[in-house]
DOVEX-391682 format. One record per residue (C-alpha): residue number from 1; residue in one letter; x, y, z. Coordinates in steps of 0.2 Angstrom, whole numbers, plus 5000, padded with zeros to 4 digits. Each point is the difference from the previous one (the first is absolute). Layout:
<recs>
+-------+-------+------+------+------+
! vomar ! vexnu !   xx !   yy !   zz !
+-------+-------+------+------+------+
!   NUM !     a !    X !    Y !    Z !
...
+-------+-------+------+------+------+
</recs>
This chain:
<recs>
+-------+-------+------+------+------+
! vomar ! vexnu !   xx !   yy !   zz !
+-------+-------+------+------+------+
!     1 !     x ! 5451 ! 5267 ! 5216 !
!     2 !     x ! 4988 ! 5004 ! 4986 !
!     3 !     x ! 5005 ! 4984 ! 4991 !
!     4 !     x ! 4998 ! 4988 ! 5015 !
!     5 !     x ! 4983 ! 5006 ! 5005 !
!     6 !     x ! 4991 ! 4994 ! 4984 !
!     7 !     x ! 5009 ! 4984 ! 5000 !
!     8 !     x ! 4995 ! 4997 ! 5018 !
!     9 !     x ! 4982 ! 5005 ! 4997 !
!    10 !     x ! 4999 ! 4988 ! 4985 !
!    11 !     x ! 5007 ! 4986 ! 5010 !
!    12 !     x ! 4987 ! 5003 ! 5013 !
!    13 !     x ! 4986 ! 5000 ! 4988 !
!    14 !     x ! 5006 ! 4983 ! 4992 !
!    15 !     x ! 5002 ! 4993 ! 5017 !
!    16 !     x ! 4982 ! 5005 ! 5005 !
!    17 !     x ! 4994 ! 4993 ! 4983 !
!    18 !     x ! 5007 ! 4983 ! 5004 !
!    19 !     x ! 4993 ! 5001 ! 5018 !
!    20 !     x ! 4983 ! 5004 ! 4992 !
!    21 !     x ! 5000 ! 4985 ! 4989 !
!    22 !     x ! 5006 ! 4989 ! 5014 !
!    23 !     x ! 4986 ! 5006 ! 5011 !
!    24 !     x ! 4987 ! 4995 ! 4987 !
!    25 !     x ! 5009 ! 4983 ! 4997 !
!    26 !     x ! 5000 ! 4996 ! 5019 !
!    27 !     x ! 4981 ! 5004 ! 5001 !
!    28 !     x ! 4997 ! 4988 ! 4986 !
!    29 !     x ! 5011 ! 4986 ! 5007 !
!    30 !     x ! 4992 ! 5002 ! 5017 !
!    31 !     x ! 4983 ! 4999 ! 4992 !
!    32 !     x ! 5005 ! 4985 ! 4990 !
!    33 !     x ! 5007 ! 4991 ! 5015 !
!    34 !     x ! 4985 ! 5004 ! 5010 !
!    35 !     x ! 4989 ! 4991 ! 4987 !
!    36 !     x ! 5011 ! 4984 ! 5003 !
!    37 !     x ! 4997 ! 5000 ! 5019 !
!    38 !     x ! 4988 ! 4986 ! 5004 !
!    39 !     x ! 4985 ! 5005 ! 5009 !
!    40 !     x ! 4997 ! 4987 ! 5013 !
!    41 !     x ! 4987 ! 5009 ! 5011 !
!    42 !     x ! 4985 ! 4990 ! 4994 !
!    43 !     x ! 5010 ! 4984 ! 5002 !
!    44 !     x ! 5005 ! 5005 ! 5017 !
!    45 !     x ! 4982 ! 5004 ! 5005 !
!    46 !     x ! 4995 ! 4982 ! 4994 !
!    47 !     x ! 5013 ! 4992 ! 5010 !
!    48 !     x ! 4994 ! 5010 ! 5015 !
!    49 !     x ! 4982 ! 4995 ! 4999 !
!    50 !     x ! 5002 ! 4982 ! 4993 !
!    51 !     x ! 5005 ! 4986 ! 5012 !
!    52 !     x ! 5001 ! 4981 ! 4999 !
!    53 !     x ! 4982 ! 4999 ! 5005 !
!    54 !     x ! 4993 ! 5010 ! 4986 !
!    55 !     x ! 5002 ! 5002 ! 4981 !
!    56 !     x ! 4998 ! 5015 ! 4988 !
!    57 !     x ! 4989 ! 4998 ! 4985 !
!    58 !     x ! 4999 ! 5013 ! 4986 !
!    59 !     x ! 4982 ! 5005 ! 4996 !
!    60 !     x ! 5004 ! 5014 ! 4988 !
!    61 !     x ! 5014 ! 5013 ! 4998 !
!    62 !     x ! 5004 ! 5007 ! 5017 !
!    63 !     x ! 4986 ! 4990 ! 5009 !
!    64 !     x ! 5005 ! 4984 ! 5009 !
!    65 !     x ! 4991 ! 4988 ! 5011 !
!    66 !     x ! 5009 ! 4994 ! 5016 !
!    67 !     x ! 4993 ! 4983 ! 5005 !
!    68 !     x ! 5005 ! 4988 ! 5014 !
!    69 !     x ! 5008 ! 4983 ! 4996 !
!    70 !     x ! 4999 ! 4983 ! 5008 !
!    71 !     x ! 5015 ! 4991 ! 4993 !
!    72 !     x ! 4998 ! 5001 ! 4981 !
!    73 !     x ! 4981 ! 5002 ! 5002 !
!    74 !     x ! 4993 ! 5018 ! 4998 !
!    75 !     x ! 4987 ! 5005 ! 5013 !
!    76 !     x ! 4988 ! 5013 ! 4996 !
!    77 !     x ! 5001 ! 5001 ! 4982 !
!    78 !     x ! 4981 ! 4998 ! 4998 !
!    79 !     x ! 4994 ! 5006 ! 5016 !
!    80 !     x ! 5009 ! 5017 ! 5003 !
!    81 !     x ! 4998 ! 5000 ! 5019 !
!    82 !     x ! 5018 ! 4996 ! 5002 !
!    83 !     x ! 5007 ! 5010 ! 4986 !
!    84 !     x ! 5007 ! 5017 ! 5000 !
!    85 !     x ! 5002 ! 5013 ! 4986 !
!    86 !     x ! 5016 ! 5009 ! 4994 !
!    87 !     x ! 5000 ! 5015 ! 4989 !
!    88 !     x ! 5011 ! 5016 ! 4995 !
!    89 !     x ! 4996 ! 5018 ! 4998 !
!    90 !     x ! 5008 ! 5017 ! 4996 !
!    91 !     x ! 4997 ! 5017 ! 5006 !
!    92 !     x ! 5007 ! 5017 ! 4995 !
!    93 !     x ! 5010 ! 5009 ! 5013 !
!    94 !     x ! 5010 ! 5016 ! 5000 !
!    95 !     x ! 5015 ! 4993 ! 4991 !
!    96 !     x ! 4990 ! 4987 ! 4989 !
!    97 !     x ! 4994 ! 4983 ! 5002 !
!    98 !     x ! 5000 ! 4988 ! 5015 !
!    99 !     x ! 4995 ! 4982 ! 4999 !
!   100 !     x ! 4993 ! 4989 ! 5014 !
!   101 !     x ! 4996 ! 4982 ! 5002 !
!   102 !     x ! 4986 ! 4994 ! 5011 !
!   103 !     x ! 4992 ! 4985 ! 5007 !
!   104 !     x ! 4981 ! 4999 ! 5003 !
!   105 !     x ! 4990 ! 4987 ! 5009 !
!   106 !     x ! 4985 ! 4991 ! 4992 !
!   107 !     x ! 4988 ! 5012 ! 5008 !
!   108 !     x ! 5009 ! 5015 ! 4993 !
!   109 !     x ! 5011 ! 5006 ! 5015 !
!   110 !     x ! 5017 ! 5007 ! 4997 !
!   111 !     x ! 5013 ! 4989 ! 5009 !
!   112 !     x ! 5017 ! 5005 ! 4993 !
!   113 !     x ! 5006 ! 5015 ! 4991 !
!   114 !     x ! 5018 ! 5002 ! 4993 !
!   115 !     x ! 5008 ! 5014 ! 4991 !
!   116 !     x ! 5009 ! 4993 ! 4985 !
!   117 !     x ! 5007 ! 5015 ! 4991 !
!   118 !     x ! 4999 ! 5019 ! 5002 !
!   119 !     x ! 5006 ! 5016 ! 4991 !
!   120 !     x ! 4994 ! 5010 ! 5015 !
!   121 !     x ! 5012 ! 5010 ! 5010 !
!   122 !     x ! 5005 ! 4989 ! 5015 !
!   123 !     x ! 4997 ! 5013 ! 5013 !
!   124 !     x ! 4982 ! 5001 ! 4995 !
!   125 !     x ! 4997 ! 4982 ! 5001 !
!   126 !     x ! 5010 ! 4999 ! 5016 !
!   127 !     x ! 4987 ! 5012 ! 5007 !
!   128 !     x ! 4986 ! 4988 ! 4994 !
!   129 !     x ! 5008 ! 4986 ! 5009 !
!   130 !     x ! 5002 ! 5010 ! 5016 !
!   131 !     x ! 4982 ! 5004 ! 5000 !
!   132 !     x ! 4996 ! 4982 ! 4998 !
!   133 !     x ! 4989 ! 5001 ! 4985 !
!   134 !     x ! 5004 ! 4982 ! 4994 !
!   135 !     x ! 4994 ! 4994 ! 5017 !
!   136 !     x ! 4984 ! 5010 ! 4999 !
!   137 !     x ! 4996 ! 4992 ! 4983 !
!   138 !     x ! 5001 ! 4982 ! 5006 !
!   139 !     x ! 4984 ! 4993 ! 5004 !
!   140 !     x ! 4990 ! 5011 ! 4988 !
!   141 !     x ! 4987 ! 4991 ! 4990 !
!   142 !     x ! 5000 ! 5003 ! 4981 !
!   143 !     x ! 4981 ! 4999 ! 4998 !
!   144 !     x ! 5001 ! 5019 ! 4999 !
!   145 !     x ! 5014 ! 5011 ! 4993 !
!   146 !     x ! 5015 ! 5002 ! 5012 !
!   147 !     x ! 5002 ! 5017 ! 5008 !
!   148 !     x ! 5009 ! 5007 ! 5014 !
!   149 !     x ! 5005 ! 5018 ! 5005 !
!   150 !     x ! 5016 ! 5006 ! 4992 !
!   151 !     x ! 5015 ! 5003 ! 5011 !
!   152 !     x ! 5004 ! 5018 ! 5003 !
!   153 !     x ! 5017 ! 5005 ! 4992 !
!   154 !     x ! 4999 ! 4984 ! 4988 !
!   155 !     x ! 4983 ! 5002 ! 4993 !
!   156 !     x ! 5004 ! 4995 ! 4982 !
!   157 !     x ! 5010 ! 4985 ! 5006 !
!   158 !     x ! 4987 ! 4993 ! 5011 !
!   159 !     x ! 4987 ! 5003 ! 4987 !
!   160 !     x ! 5010 ! 4991 ! 4987 !
!   161 !     x ! 5003 ! 4985 ! 5013 !
!   162 !     x ! 4981 ! 4999 ! 5003 !
!   163 !     x ! 4996 ! 5001 ! 4982 !
!   164 !     x ! 5013 ! 4986 ! 4996 !
!   165 !     x ! 4992 ! 4989 ! 5012 !
!   166 !     x ! 4982 ! 5004 ! 4994 !
!   167 !     x ! 5006 ! 4996 ! 4982 !
!   168 !     x ! 5007 ! 4983 ! 5006 !
!   169 !     x ! 4984 ! 4996 ! 5008 !
!   170 !     x ! 4989 ! 5004 ! 4985 !
!   171 !     x ! 5002 ! 4983 ! 4991 !
!   172 !     x ! 4998 ! 4991 ! 5016 !
!   173 !     x ! 4985 ! 5010 ! 5004 !
!   174 !     x ! 4992 ! 4994 ! 4983 !
!   175 !     x ! 5005 ! 4982 ! 5004 !
!   176 !     x ! 4992 ! 5000 ! 5017 !
!   177 !     x ! 4986 ! 5012 ! 4999 !
!   178 !     x ! 4997 ! 5001 ! 4981 !
!   179 !     x ! 5003 ! 5018 ! 4997 !
!   180 !     x ! 5014 ! 5013 ! 4999 !
!   181 !     x ! 5002 ! 5018 ! 5006 !
!   182 !     x ! 5016 ! 5007 ! 4994 !
!   183 !     x ! 5001 ! 5010 ! 4984 !
!   184 !     x ! 5014 ! 5003 ! 4989 !
!   185 !     x ! 5007 ! 5017 ! 5004 !
!   186 !     x ! 5005 ! 5011 ! 4986 !
!   187 !     x ! 5017 ! 5009 ! 5000 !
!   188 !     x ! 4992 ! 5016 ! 4997 !
!   189 !     x ! 4990 ! 4999 ! 5016 !
!   190 !     x ! 5016 ! 5003 ! 5009 !
!   191 !     x ! 5002 ! 5018 ! 4993 !
!   192 !     x ! 4993 ! 5012 ! 5013 !
!   193 !     x ! 4998 ! 5019 ! 5004 !
!   194 !     x ! 5018 ! 5001 ! 5006 !
!   195 !     x ! 5006 ! 4995 ! 4983 !
!   196 !     x ! 4990 ! 5014 ! 4992 !
!   197 !     x ! 5007 ! 5012 ! 5013 !
!   198 !     x ! 5018 ! 4994 ! 4995 !
!   199 !     x ! 4997 ! 5005 ! 4982 !
!   200 !     x ! 4993 ! 5017 ! 5005 !
!   201 !     x ! 5013 ! 5004 ! 5013 !
!   202 !     x ! 5014 ! 4995 ! 4988 !
!   203 !     x ! 4992 ! 5011 ! 4986 !
!   204 !     x ! 5000 ! 5015 ! 5013 !
!   205 !     x ! 5018 ! 4996 ! 5005 !
!   206 !     x ! 5005 ! 5002 ! 4982 !
!   207 !     x ! 4991 ! 5016 ! 4998 !
!   208 !     x ! 5007 ! 5007 ! 5017 !
!   209 !     x ! 5018 ! 4995 ! 4995 !
!   210 !     x ! 4999 ! 5009 ! 4983 !
!   211 !     x ! 4990 ! 5015 ! 5005 !
!   212 !     x ! 5009 ! 5017 ! 5003 !
!   213 !     x ! 4987 ! 5006 ! 5013 !
!   214 !     x ! 5007 ! 5009 ! 5014 !
!   215 !     x ! 4990 ! 4988 ! 5012 !
!   216 !     x ! 5009 ! 4985 ! 4993 !
!   217 !     x ! 5009 ! 4996 ! 5016 !
!   218 !     x ! 4984 ! 5001 ! 5010 !
!   219 !     x ! 4990 ! 4990 ! 4988 !
!   220 !     x ! 5013 ! 4986 ! 5000 !
!   221 !     x ! 4999 ! 5000 ! 5020 !
!   222 !     x ! 4981 ! 4998 ! 4998 !
!   223 !     x ! 5003 ! 4986 ! 4988 !
!   224 !     x ! 5013 ! 4991 ! 5011 !
!   225 !     x ! 4988 ! 5001 ! 5015 !
!   226 !     x ! 4985 ! 4993 ! 4990 !
!   227 !     x ! 5011 ! 4986 ! 4993 !
!   228 !     x ! 5007 ! 4996 ! 5017 !
!   229 !     x ! 4982 ! 4998 ! 5007 !
!   230 !     x ! 4993 ! 4990 ! 4986 !
!   231 !     x ! 5015 ! 4989 ! 4994 !
!   232 !     x ! 5009 ! 5000 ! 5017 !
!   233 !     x ! 4990 ! 4999 ! 5016 !
!   234 !     x ! 4983 ! 4995 ! 4992 !
!   235 !     x ! 5006 ! 4986 ! 4988 !
!   236 !     x ! 5019 ! 4998 ! 5001 !
!   237 !     x ! 5000 ! 5000 ! 4981 !
!   238 !     x ! 5018 ! 5006 ! 4997 !
!   239 !     x ! 5009 ! 4991 ! 4987 !
!   240 !     x ! 5016 ! 4991 ! 5004 !
!   241 !     x ! 5013 ! 4988 ! 4995 !
!   242 !     x ! 4987 ! 4986 ! 5001 !
!   243 !     x ! 4988 ! 5010 ! 4989 !
!   244 !     x ! 5014 ! 5001 ! 4987 !
!   245 !     x ! 5003 ! 4982 ! 5001 !
!   246 !     x ! 4981 ! 4996 ! 4999 !
!   247 !     x ! 4999 ! 5011 ! 4984 !
!   248 !     x ! 5015 ! 4990 ! 4993 !
!   249 !     x ! 4994 ! 4983 ! 5004 !
!   250 !     x ! 4982 ! 5004 ! 4995 !
!   251 !     x ! 4991 ! 4995 ! 5016 !
!   252 !     x ! 4988 ! 5015 ! 4997 !
!   253 !     x ! 4993 ! 4991 ! 4985 !
!   254 !     x ! 4993 ! 4986 ! 5011 !
!   255 !     x ! 4993 ! 5013 ! 5012 !
!   256 !     x ! 5005 ! 5010 ! 5015 !
!   257 !     x ! 4989 ! 5007 ! 5014 !
!   258 !     x ! 5007 ! 5017 ! 4998 !
!   259 !     x ! 5005 ! 5007 ! 4983 !
!   260 !     x ! 5004 ! 5017 ! 5005 !
!   261 !     x ! 5019 ! 4998 ! 5002 !
!   262 !     x ! 5000 ! 4992 ! 4983 !
!   263 !     x ! 4991 ! 5014 ! 4992 !
!   264 !     x ! 5012 ! 5013 ! 5009 !
!   265 !     x ! 5015 ! 4991 ! 4994 !
!   266 !     x ! 4994 ! 4998 ! 4982 !
!   267 !     x ! 4996 ! 5018 ! 4999 !
!   268 !     x ! 5017 ! 5004 ! 5008 !
!   269 !     x ! 5010 ! 4990 ! 4987 !
!   270 !     x ! 4990 ! 5008 ! 4986 !
!   271 !     x ! 5005 ! 5017 ! 5007 !
!   272 !     x ! 5018 ! 4995 ! 5002 !
!   273 !     x ! 5001 ! 4994 ! 4982 !
!   274 !     x ! 4993 ! 5017 ! 4994 !
!   275 !     x ! 5008 ! 5013 ! 5012 !
!   276 !     x ! 5014 ! 4991 ! 5008 !
!   277 !     x ! 4994 ! 5003 ! 5018 !
!   278 !     x ! 4988 ! 4992 ! 5012 !
!   279 !     x ! 4986 ! 5011 ! 5005 !
!   280 !     x ! 4994 ! 4988 ! 5013 !
!   281 !     x ! 5015 ! 5003 ! 5011 !
!   282 !     x ! 4998 ! 5019 ! 4999 !
!   283 !     x ! 4981 ! 5001 ! 5003 !
!   284 !     x ! 4992 ! 4984 ! 5005 !
!   285 !     x ! 5011 ! 4989 ! 5011 !
!   286 !     x ! 4993 ! 4999 ! 5017 !
!   287 !     x ! 5016 ! 4994 ! 5008 !
!   288 !     x ! 5009 ! 5015 ! 4992 !
!   289 !     x ! 4987 ! 5011 ! 5007 !
!   290 !     x ! 5003 ! 4994 ! 5017 !
!   291 !     x ! 5019 ! 5002 ! 4999 !
!   292 !     x ! 4997 ! 5018 ! 4994 !
!   293 !     x ! 4989 ! 5004 ! 5015 !
!   294 !     x ! 5013 ! 4993 ! 5012 !
!   295 !     x ! 5013 ! 5011 ! 4991 !
!   296 !     x ! 4989 ! 5015 ! 5004 !
!   297 !     x ! 4999 ! 4995 ! 5018 !
!   298 !     x ! 5018 ! 4997 ! 5002 !
!   299 !     x ! 5006 ! 5013 ! 4988 !
!   300 !     x ! 5010 ! 4987 ! 4991 !
!   301 !     x ! 5014 ! 5005 ! 4989 !
!   302 !     x ! 5003 ! 4995 ! 4982 !
!   303 !     x ! 5011 ! 4984 ! 4998 !
!   304 !     x ! 5018 ! 5001 ! 4994 !
!   305 !     x ! 5004 ! 4995 ! 4983 !
!   306 !     x ! 4994 ! 4982 ! 4997 !
!   307 !     x ! 5014 ! 4987 ! 5002 !
!   308 !     x ! 5001 ! 4987 ! 4986 !
!   309 !     x ! 4995 ! 4987 ! 5013 !
!   310 !     x ! 4983 ! 5007 ! 5002 !
!   311 !     x ! 4998 ! 5000 ! 4981 !
!   312 !     x ! 5005 ! 4982 ! 4997 !
!   313 !     x ! 4994 ! 4991 ! 5016 !
!   314 !     x ! 4981 ! 5003 ! 4997 !
!   315 !     x ! 5003 ! 4994 ! 4982 !
!   316 !     x ! 5008 ! 4984 ! 5006 !
!   317 !     x ! 4987 ! 4998 ! 5014 !
!   318 !     x ! 4986 ! 5002 ! 4988 !
!   319 !     x ! 5007 ! 4988 ! 4987 !
!   320 !     x ! 5003 ! 4987 ! 5013 !
!   321 !     x ! 4982 ! 5002 ! 5007 !
!   322 !     x ! 4992 ! 4999 ! 4982 !
!   323 !     x ! 5011 ! 4984 ! 4997 !
!   324 !     x ! 4994 ! 4992 ! 5016 !
!   325 !     x ! 4982 ! 5004 ! 4997 !
!   326 !     x ! 5001 ! 4993 ! 4982 !
!   327 !     x ! 5009 ! 4984 ! 5006 !
!   328 !     x ! 4987 ! 4997 ! 5014 !
!   329 !     x ! 4986 ! 5007 ! 4990 !
!   330 !     x ! 4995 ! 5011 ! 5015 !
!   331 !     x ! 5007 ! 5018 ! 4999 !
!   332 !     x ! 4990 ! 5005 ! 5015 !
!   333 !     x ! 5011 ! 4988 ! 5011 !
!   334 !     x ! 5015 ! 5011 ! 4998 !
!   335 !     x ! 4994 ! 5017 ! 5006 !
!   336 !     x ! 5013 ! 5012 ! 5008 !
!   337 !     x ! 4990 ! 5016 ! 4999 !
!   338 !     x ! 4994 ! 5008 ! 5017 !
!   339 !     x ! 4983 ! 5004 ! 4993 !
!   340 !     x ! 4990 ! 4987 ! 5009 !
!   341 !     x ! 5007 ! 5005 ! 5017 !
!   342 !     x ! 4998 ! 5019 ! 4996 !
!   343 !     x ! 4982 ! 4999 ! 4995 !
!   344 !     x ! 4993 ! 4984 ! 5008 !
!   345 !     x ! 5012 ! 4994 ! 5013 !
!   346 !     x ! 5002 ! 4984 ! 4989 !
!   347 !     x ! 5017 ! 4992 ! 4998 !
!   348 !     x ! 5014 ! 4991 ! 5008 !
!   349 !     x ! 5012 ! 5006 ! 5013 !
!   350 !     x ! 5013 ! 5004 ! 4987 !
!   351 !     x ! 4988 ! 5012 ! 4991 !
!   352 !     x ! 4995 ! 5008 ! 5017 !
!   353 !     x ! 5018 ! 5004 ! 5004 !
!   354 !     x ! 5003 ! 5006 ! 4982 !
!   355 !     x ! 4984 ! 5011 ! 5001 !
!   356 !     x ! 5006 ! 5008 ! 5017 !
!   357 !     x ! 5017 ! 5003 ! 4993 !
!   358 !     x ! 4993 ! 5009 ! 4984 !
!   359 !     x ! 4988 ! 5010 ! 5011 !
!   360 !     x ! 5013 ! 5006 ! 5012 !
!   361 !     x ! 5012 ! 5004 ! 4985 !
!   362 !     x ! 4987 ! 5010 ! 4991 !
!   363 !     x ! 5001 ! 5013 ! 5014 !
!   364 !     x ! 5018 ! 5003 ! 4996 !
!   365 !     x ! 5001 ! 4996 ! 4981 !
!   366 !     x ! 4987 ! 5004 ! 4987 !
!   367 !     x ! 4992 ! 4984 ! 4992 !
!   368 !     x ! 5014 ! 4987 ! 5006 !
!   369 !     x ! 4990 ! 4985 ! 4994 !
!   370 !     x ! 4998 ! 5008 ! 4982 !
!   371 !     x ! 5019 ! 5003 ! 4999 !
!   372 !     x ! 5006 ! 4984 ! 5007 !
!   373 !     x ! 4989 ! 4984 ! 4998 !
!   374 !     x ! 4984 ! 5005 ! 4990 !
!   375 !     x ! 4998 ! 4988 ! 4985 !
!   376 !     x ! 4990 ! 5012 ! 4990 !
!   377 !     x ! 5015 ! 5011 ! 4997 !
!   378 !     x ! 5010 ! 4985 ! 4994 !
!   379 !     x ! 4986 ! 4995 ! 4989 !
!   380 !     x ! 4999 ! 5018 ! 4993 !
!   381 !     x ! 5019 ! 5000 ! 4996 !
!   382 !     x ! 4999 ! 4983 ! 4991 !
!   383 !     x ! 4985 ! 5006 ! 4989 !
!   384 !     x ! 5008 ! 5016 ! 4996 !
!   385 !     x ! 5017 ! 4993 ! 4996 !
!   386 !     x ! 4993 ! 4987 ! 4988 !
!   387 !     x ! 4988 ! 5012 ! 4992 !
!   388 !     x ! 5014 ! 5012 ! 4996 !
!   389 !     x ! 5011 ! 4985 ! 4995 !
!   390 !     x ! 4986 ! 4994 ! 4988 !
!   391 !     x ! 4998 ! 5018 ! 4993 !
!   392 !     x ! 5019 ! 5002 ! 4997 !
!   393 !     x ! 5001 ! 4983 ! 4991 !
!   394 !     x ! 4985 ! 5005 ! 4989 !
!   395 !     x ! 5007 ! 5017 ! 4996 !
!   396 !     x ! 5017 ! 4992 ! 4995 !
!   397 !     x ! 4991 ! 4989 ! 4987 !
!   398 !     x ! 4992 ! 5016 ! 4993 !
!   399 !     x ! 5007 ! 5016 ! 4995 !
!   400 !     x ! 5014 ! 5005 ! 5011 !
!   401 !     x ! 5000 ! 5019 ! 5004 !
!   402 !     x ! 5012 ! 5009 ! 5012 !
!   403 !     x ! 4985 ! 5003 ! 5012 !
!   404 !     x ! 4997 ! 4981 ! 5001 !
!   405 !     x ! 5018 ! 4996 ! 5002 !
!   406 !     x ! 5003 ! 5012 ! 5015 !
!   407 !     x ! 4983 ! 4998 ! 5008 !
!   408 !     x ! 5003 ! 4993 ! 5018 !
!   409 !     x ! 4986 ! 4989 ! 5008 !
!   410 !     x ! 4990 ! 5009 ! 5013 !
!   411 !     x ! 5003 ! 4994 ! 5018 !
!   412 !     x ! 4986 ! 4995 ! 5011 !
!   413 !     x ! 4996 ! 5013 ! 5013 !
!   414 !     x ! 4986 ! 4992 ! 5009 !
!   415 !     x ! 5005 ! 5003 ! 5018 !
!   416 !     x ! 5011 ! 5015 ! 4997 !
!   417 !     x ! 4985 ! 5009 ! 4993 !
!   418 !     x ! 4989 ! 4994 ! 5014 !
!   419 !     x ! 5012 ! 5007 ! 5013 !
!   420 !     x ! 5003 ! 5016 ! 4990 !
!   421 !     x ! 4981 ! 5003 ! 5000 !
!   422 !     x ! 4999 ! 4996 ! 5018 !
!   423 !     x ! 5013 ! 5014 ! 5004 !
!   424 !     x ! 4989 ! 5012 ! 4990 !
+-------+-------+------+------+------+
</recs>
């Protein structure tokens, strides 16, 4: 028995190394193939607005003139009374950029708006459509900046949509009225007080988790409550699989309306690499805090030993989600976390059902989401495994000491530590 165990352990390690390499290769292939996908959204928009009675003339990049035709003769090329103007604009939403195409009359009224691409979570944009924001913008005159009240529950998405339309209108505004109003927005302008709060609370979380104070448990409860109010119910700024995907594909570089999830995940990754644990799960995760409260109410018991299925399934699910997000260039389109429903009642029916199941199960089992489907635990395991693999490979190239040869990699204890702390 003593001989077979090391062989089995070594075989498992080799298997996990192969899977780790394959995971990275799959992400790269998905990203490469996604770049080969033709983007026909602009062409489809042109086909929608151009008929046999008119023709599209390019005036400048992203600015076109739609003129009527009489056979082969253009009508309205000199006199713009019969002409319409076409332009494109972008806005920065919660998940990243969204692009719209718009048609304006010769007097500056908005006649047509079409969403061409979006990195926004579909449920947020669905709410914008349900509240008829696009219809409310039709007929607006671009002589002044376009503004309309944001949609409650989808504020960032509705603001991004309105800003995209106003950006599309600006070159047309200059052509018709001789001036422009939109200004180039700096990426730094998107950093807000909530981002500073994330930095401060993360620093406090590190201190709380490393202190030996007898009030450690109470301080952690206060920290979780504060995080739940700020990053949960106030802003829904939890990081998720879509945040991981956005971090990988670099959508945050072009700008996102809410950088807080990216700040939290960057800090978490740094702490994981240094300490092999995720302090976010223990002290800052709003959904984890909700599960802990429900566990207190229902006097939930600790879960039995985790089955291998609940270790590998969230890893596979996260990998599939990241690959789909990389291929379609939209990580937010493949959200499977119940955060939107839990903190803002935003999401599809399947997310609503999942959220109800997690809430009910939390009354019986401690942190069921954390132990079954949470992508953060899968991300932590991946980072810790590869960190230790790299460390062992580096040590093998240097001096080999008995301590280095027999030192086993530390296992990720993200959710187990959070549950243990909850029991205390």
